SEDREN-373797 format. One line per 8 residues: number of its first residue (from 1); their letters; for each residue x, y, z of N, C-alpha, C. Coordinates in steps of 0.1 Angstrom, whole numbers, plus 5000, padded with zeros to 4 digits. Example, Ala and Ser with C-alpha at 12.3 -4.5 7.8 and 13.67 -1.06 7.14 Angstrom:
1 = AS = 5132 4943 5078 5123 4955 5078 5132 4967 5078 ~ 5128 4978 5071 5137 4989 5071 5129 5000 5079
***
This chain:
1 = MDKIVKGA = 4968 5266 4994 4965 5265 5008 4951 5270 5011 ~ 4947 5280 5004 4934 5286 5007 4923 5275 5005 ~ 4925 5267 4995 4915 5256 4993 4914 5246 5004 ~ 4926 5243 5010 4927 5234 5021 4920 5240 5033 ~ 4923 5252 5036 4917 5259 5048 4902 5260 5046 ~ 4897 5263 5034 4883 5264 5032 4877 5250 5034 ~ 4884 5240 5030 4879 5226 5032 4878 5222 5046 ~ 4888 5226 5054 4888 5223 5068 4877 5231 5075
9 = LQFMQEGF = 4874 5243 5072 4863 5250 5077 4850 5244 5074 ~ 4848 5239 5062 4836 5233 5058 4834 5220 5065 ~ 4845 5213 5068 4843 5201 5076 4838 5204 5090 ~ 4845 5214 5096 4841 5217 5110 4826 5222 5110 ~ 4822 5229 5100 4809 5235 5100 4798 5226 5095 ~ 4802 5217 5086 4791 5208 5080 4795 5193 5081 ~ 4807 5189 5075 4810 5175 5074 4811 5168 5087 ~ 4816 5174 5098 4817 5167 5111 4803 5163 5116
17 = NEHKNLFQ = 4793 5171 5114 4780 5168 5119 4774 5155 5113 ~ 4778 5152 5101 4773 5140 5094 4777 5127 5102 ~ 4789 5128 5108 4794 5116 5116 4797 5120 5130 ~ 4790 5129 5136 4792 5134 5149 4792 5123 5159 ~ 4782 5114 5159 4781 5103 5168 4793 5093 5167 ~ 4797 5091 5155 4808 5082 5152 4821 5087 5159 ~ 4824 5100 5156 4836 5106 5162 4835 5106 5178 ~ 4823 5108 5183 4822 5107 5198 4826 5094 5203
25 = NLKEEQNP = 4822 5083 5195 4825 5070 5199 4840 5067 5198 ~ 4847 5074 5189 4861 5072 5186 4870 5080 5194 ~ 4864 5089 5203 4873 5099 5209 4883 5093 5219 ~ 4881 5082 5225 4889 5076 5235 4900 5067 5228 ~ 4896 5059 5218 4905 5050 5212 4900 5046 5198 ~ 4910 5039 5191 4906 5034 5178 4906 5019 5179 ~ 4898 5013 5170 4897 4998 5170 4895 4993 5156 ~ 4904 4997 5147 4903 4993 5133 4903 4978 5131
33 = HTMFIGCA = 4896 4973 5121 4896 4959 5118 4906 4955 5107 ~ 4911 4965 5100 4919 4963 5089 4931 4973 5088 ~ 4943 4968 5085 4954 4976 5082 4955 4977 5066 ~ 4957 4989 5062 4958 4992 5047 4971 4998 5044 ~ 4980 4991 5037 4993 4995 5033 4992 5000 5018 ~ 4993 5012 5016 4991 5018 5002 5002 5028 4999 ~ 5001 5032 4986 5011 5042 4981 5007 5055 4986 ~ 5016 5064 4987 5014 5078 4991 5007 5086 4980
41 = DSRVIPNL = 5006 5080 4968 5000 5087 4956 4987 5093 4960 ~ 4985 5106 4956 4973 5113 4959 4960 5108 4953 ~ 4962 5099 4943 4950 5094 4936 4944 5082 4943 ~ 4952 5077 4952 4948 5064 4959 4943 5068 4973 ~ 4930 5067 4975 4924 5071 4988 4918 5059 4995 ~ 4924 5053 5005 4920 5041 5011 4905 5040 5014 ~ 4900 5050 5022 4886 5049 5027 4877 5051 5015 ~ 4881 5058 5004 4872 5060 4993 4871 5046 4985
49 = ITSTLPGE = 4882 5040 4983 4881 5028 4974 4876 5015 4982 ~ 4875 5016 4995 4870 5005 5003 4857 5008 5010 ~ 4852 5021 5007 4839 5025 5012 4838 5023 5028 ~ 4849 5027 5034 4849 5026 5049 4849 5039 5056 ~ 4845 5039 5069 4844 5051 5077 4856 5054 5085 ~ 4857 5065 5091 4868 5068 5101 4868 5057 5112 ~ 4879 5052 5116 4880 5042 5126 4881 5028 5122 ~ 4879 5026 5108 4879 5012 5103 4892 5008 5098
57 = LFVIRNIA = 4900 5017 5093 4913 5014 5086 4924 5020 5094 ~ 4935 5012 5097 4947 5017 5101 4956 5018 5089 ~ 4961 5030 5085 4967 5032 5072 4982 5035 5073 ~ 4989 5028 5065 5004 5032 5063 5005 5034 5048 ~ 5011 5046 5045 5013 5050 5031 5028 5054 5029 ~ 5034 5049 5019 5047 5052 5015 5049 5052 5000 ~ 5060 5057 4995 5062 5057 4981 5063 5043 4975 ~ 5054 5040 4966 5053 5027 4959 5048 5015 4968
65 = NIVPPYRI = 5041 5018 4979 5035 5008 4988 5044 4996 4990 ~ 5056 4999 4995 5066 4989 4997 5065 4983 5011 ~ 5065 4971 5013 5067 4964 5026 5081 4959 5026 ~ 5091 4965 5034 5105 4960 5034 5105 4946 5041 ~ 5116 4939 5039 5118 4926 5046 5118 4929 5061 ~ 5114 4919 5069 5114 4920 5083 5128 4921 5089 ~ 5131 4930 5097 5144 4931 5104 5142 4940 5116 ~ 5152 4938 5125 5153 4947 5137 5166 4954 5137
73 = KDEYLAST = 5166 4967 5136 5178 4974 5135 5177 4987 5143 ~ 5189 4993 5145 5190 5005 5153 5189 5017 5143 ~ 5177 5018 5137 5174 5029 5128 5159 5031 5128 ~ 5154 5041 5120 5140 5044 5120 5133 5036 5110 ~ 5124 5027 5114 5118 5018 5105 5103 5021 5106 ~ 5098 5031 5098 5085 5036 5099 5074 5025 5095 ~ 5076 5020 5083 5066 5010 5078 5066 4997 5087 ~ 5078 4992 5091 5079 4981 5099 5073 4983 5113
81 = AGIEYALY = 5075 4995 5118 5070 4998 5131 5054 4999 5131 ~ 5049 5004 5119 5035 5005 5118 5028 4991 5118 ~ 5034 4982 5110 5029 4968 5110 5029 4962 5124 ~ 5040 4964 5130 5042 4959 5144 5031 4964 5153 ~ 5028 4977 5152 5018 4984 5161 5004 4978 5157 ~ 5001 4977 5144 4988 4972 5140 4986 4958 5145 ~ 4996 4950 5146 4994 4936 5150 4993 4935 5165 ~ 5003 4941 5172 5003 4939 5187 4994 4948 5195
89 = SLNVENII = 4993 4961 5190 4985 4970 5198 4971 4971 5194 ~ 4968 4970 5181 4955 4971 5175 4948 4958 5172 ~ 4956 4947 5171 4950 4934 5168 4941 4934 5156 ~ 4946 4940 5145 4938 4940 5133 4936 4926 5128 ~ 4925 4924 5121 4921 4911 5116 4925 4909 5102 ~ 4928 4920 5095 4931 4919 5080 4942 4929 5077 ~ 4950 4925 5068 4960 4934 5062 4959 4934 5047 ~ 4957 4946 5041 4956 4947 5026 4968 4955 5022
97 = ICGHSNCG = 4976 4950 5012 4986 4957 5005 4981 4961 4992 ~ 4981 4974 4989 4974 4979 4977 4983 4988 4968 ~ 4987 4982 4956 4994 4990 4947 4985 4995 4936 ~ 4990 5003 4926 4981 5009 4917 4988 5011 4903 ~ 4980 5014 4893 4985 5017 4880 4992 5030 4879 ~ 5001 5032 4870 5009 5044 4867 5015 5049 4880 ~ 5022 5040 4887 5029 5044 4900 5042 5050 4897 ~ 5043 5063 4901 5056 5070 4899 5068 5063 4906
105 = GCKDLTQE = 5065 5057 4917 5076 5051 4925 5082 5039 4918 ~ 5074 5033 4909 5079 5021 4903 5086 5024 4889 ~ 5086 5037 4886 5093 5040 4873 5107 5044 4877 ~ 5116 5043 4867 5130 5047 4869 5131 5062 4871 ~ 5140 5066 4881 5143 5080 4883 5153 5084 4873 ~ 5152 5097 4868 5162 5102 4859 5174 5106 4868 ~ 5186 5108 4861 5198 5111 4869 5196 5124 4877 ~ 5189 5133 4871 5187 5146 4878 5179 5144 4891
113 = QEIMLPNV = 5169 5135 4890 5161 5133 4902 5169 5125 4913 ~ 5178 5117 4908 5186 5109 4917 5194 5119 4926 ~ 5199 5129 4920 5207 5139 4927 5199 5147 4936 ~ 5187 5150 4932 5178 5159 4940 5171 5151 4951 ~ 5169 5138 4949 5161 5130 4958 5169 5118 4964 ~ 5179 5120 4972 5188 5109 4976 5180 5100 4985 ~ 5171 5105 4994 5164 5095 5002 5153 5087 4995 ~ 5147 5094 4985 5138 5086 4976 5145 5075 4969
121 = KKWLSLLD = 5157 5078 4963 5165 5069 4956 5168 5057 4965 ~ 5172 5060 4978 5176 5049 4987 5164 5040 4990 ~ 5152 5046 4992 5140 5038 4995 5137 5030 4983 ~ 5137 5035 4971 5133 5028 4959 5143 5018 4955 ~ 5155 5018 4961 5165 5008 4958 5160 4994 4962 ~ 5150 4994 4971 5143 4981 4974 5136 4974 4962 ~ 5135 4982 4952 5128 4977 4940 5139 4972 4929 ~ 5151 4974 4932 5162 4971 4922 5161 4957 4916
129 = NIKKHVDL = 5160 4947 4926 5160 4933 4921 5147 4930 4913 ~ 5136 4937 4917 5124 4935 4909 5125 4940 4895 ~ 5131 4952 4894 5133 4957 4880 5143 4949 4872 ~ 5153 4944 4878 5162 4935 4871 5155 4923 4866 ~ 5147 4917 4875 5140 4905 4871 5130 4907 4859 ~ 5123 4918 4860 5114 4922 4849 5121 4924 4836 ~ 5133 4931 4837 5140 4934 4825 5145 4921 4818 ~ 5148 4911 4826 5153 4898 4821 5141 4891 4813
137 = QLSINNLQ = 5129 4894 4817 5118 4888 4810 5114 4895 4797 ~ 5119 4907 4796 5116 4915 4784 5128 4915 4775 ~ 5126 4920 4763 5137 4921 4753 5145 4933 4757 ~ 5158 4932 4760 5166 4943 4764 5167 4954 4754 ~ 5167 4949 4741 5168 4959 4730 5156 4967 4728 ~ 5145 4963 4733 5132 4970 4731 5126 4975 4744 ~ 5134 4978 4754 5129 4982 4767 5121 4996 4765 ~ 5126 5004 4757 5120 5018 4755 5106 5016 4749
145 = EQKNLRAW = 5105 5007 4739 5092 5005 4733 5082 4997 4742 ~ 5088 4990 4751 5080 4982 4761 5078 4989 4774 ~ 5080 5002 4775 5081 5009 4788 5067 5008 4795 ~ 5056 5008 4788 5043 5007 4795 5041 4993 4801 ~ 5045 4983 4793 5044 4969 4798 5054 4967 4809 ~ 5066 4973 4808 5075 4971 4819 5070 4977 4832 ~ 5064 4989 4831 5059 4996 4843 5048 4987 4849 ~ 5040 4982 4841 5028 4974 4846 5033 4962 4853
153 = MIEKANIV = 5043 4955 4847 5049 4943 4853 5056 4946 4866 ~ 5063 4958 4867 5070 4961 4879 5060 4965 4890 ~ 5049 4971 4887 5039 4975 4897 5034 4962 4903 ~ 5030 4952 4895 5025 4940 4900 5035 4932 4908 ~ 5047 4931 4902 5058 4923 4909 5061 4929 4922 ~ 5060 4942 4923 5063 4950 4936 5052 4946 4946 ~ 5040 4945 4942 5029 4941 4952 5032 4927 4957 ~ 5035 4918 4947 5038 4904 4951 5049 4903 4961
161 = NSYNNLLG = 5060 4911 4958 5072 4911 4966 5068 4916 4980 ~ 5061 4926 4981 5056 4932 4994 5048 4922 5002 ~ 5039 4915 4994 5031 4905 5000 5039 4894 5006 ~ 5049 4889 4999 5058 4878 5004 5067 4883 5015 ~ 5071 4896 5015 5079 4902 5026 5070 4902 5039 ~ 5058 4906 5037 5049 4907 5049 5047 4893 5055 ~ 5046 4883 5047 5044 4869 5052 5056 4865 5059 ~ 5068 4872 5057 5080 4868 5065 5081 4875 5078
169 = YPEVQNRI = 5071 4883 5082 5071 4889 5096 5066 4878 5105 ~ 5073 4875 5116 5070 4864 5125 5056 4864 5130 ~ 5051 4876 5135 5038 4876 5140 5027 4875 5130 ~ 5030 4879 5117 5020 4877 5107 5019 4862 5104 ~ 5030 4855 5104 5029 4840 5102 5021 4834 5113 ~ 5024 4838 5126 5017 4832 5137 5002 4834 5136 ~ 4998 4846 5133 4984 4849 5133 4976 4843 5121 ~ 4983 4841 5110 4977 4834 5099 4975 4819 5103
177 = LQNKLKVK = 4985 4813 5109 4984 4799 5113 4972 4797 5123 ~ 4970 4807 5131 4959 4807 5141 4946 4812 5136 ~ 4945 4814 5123 4933 4820 5117 4928 4832 5123 ~ 4938 4841 5128 4934 4853 5134 4937 4865 5124 ~ 4943 4862 5113 4947 4873 5103 4945 4868 5089 ~ 4940 4877 5081 4940 4875 5066 4948 4885 5060 ~ 4956 4881 5049 4964 4891 5042 4960 4891 5027 ~ 4958 4902 5022 4954 4903 5008 4963 4913 5000
185 = AWYFLIET = 4965 4911 4988 4973 4920 4979 4965 4924 4968 ~ 4963 4938 4966 4954 4943 4956 4962 4952 4946 ~ 4956 4953 4934 4961 4962 4924 4950 4970 4919 ~ 4951 4984 4922 4940 4993 4918 4943 5000 4905 ~ 4933 4998 4896 4935 5004 4882 4928 5017 4883 ~ 4935 5028 4883 4930 5041 4885 4920 5045 4874 ~ 4923 5042 4862 4915 5048 4851 4901 5041 4850 ~ 4899 5029 4856 4887 5022 4855 4880 5020 4869
193 = GEIYEYCP = 4888 5022 4879 4882 5019 4893 4882 5005 4897 ~ 4887 4996 4888 4887 4982 4891 4898 4978 4901 ~ 4895 4968 4909 4905 4964 4919 4907 4949 4917 ~ 4920 4945 4915 4923 4931 4913 4931 4925 4925 ~ 4928 4913 4928 4934 4906 4940 4944 4896 4936 ~ 4955 4895 4942 4966 4886 4938 4962 4872 4944 ~ 4963 4862 4936 4960 4848 4940 4973 4841 4941 ~ 4978 4838 4953 4991 4831 4955 4991 4817 4950
201 = IDGHFKII = 4980 4811 4947 4979 4797 4943 4984 4796 4928 ~ 4979 4805 4920 4983 4805 4905 4991 4817 4901 ~ 4993 4826 4910 5002 4838 4907 4996 4848 4899 ~ 4983 4848 4897 4976 4858 4889 4968 4868 4897 ~ 4966 4880 4891 4957 4889 4897 4943 4888 4891 ~ 4933 4887 4899 4919 4885 4894 4910 4896 4901 ~ 4901 4901 4893 4892 4911 4898 4885 4906 4911 ~ 4884 4915 4921 4878 4910 4934 4863 4907 4932
209 = KEQE = 4858 4898 4940 4844 4895 4940 4840 4892 4955 ~ 4827 4890 4956 4821 4888 4970 4828 4876 4976 ~ 4832 4877 4989 4838 4866 4996 4829 4855 4998 ~ 4833 4843 4996 4824 4831 4998 4825 4826 5012
***
């Protein structure tokens, strides 16, 4: 905690001044151009990997960067509510879903963790069908030997699933058809800093490049 407090003090004394005018312009309202849906993993910093400033990104982070299927229910729907707010209240022009390598949320929980983390288990049950599908593609007898490949496949399949779920949100569909919204799905490779973009046409992830 001491490190965090010292960091906050340093920001107030030094860091804030670097963007003082920017924060003055942002004091009344935000007007982000992009919504970033990412994992809560501490190694994935949206503004850092997109080189953006305060006010540019509206960020939702959860375990394993999951976008649940669209639904309206009498319960607390944090991620769905955030997407709704970004579209209707902020009118974002872009949505990026960003997964990453070595994602803890995409790995299987141990029995001990399942007992300790019931809410995490429930949330990650959204990945059950993805894991079953991946396991069918791999040799069941050699799953342990293929655990790294399995994790890599689940991470990417989860991104694609979240991308497809997002396209199922009615207002997302409407805005895409009206050319008012672009949706991208990214895979961030932590160890190299590379970012790959999902191509829905051929189903592959390709390293991002300058937009044409």
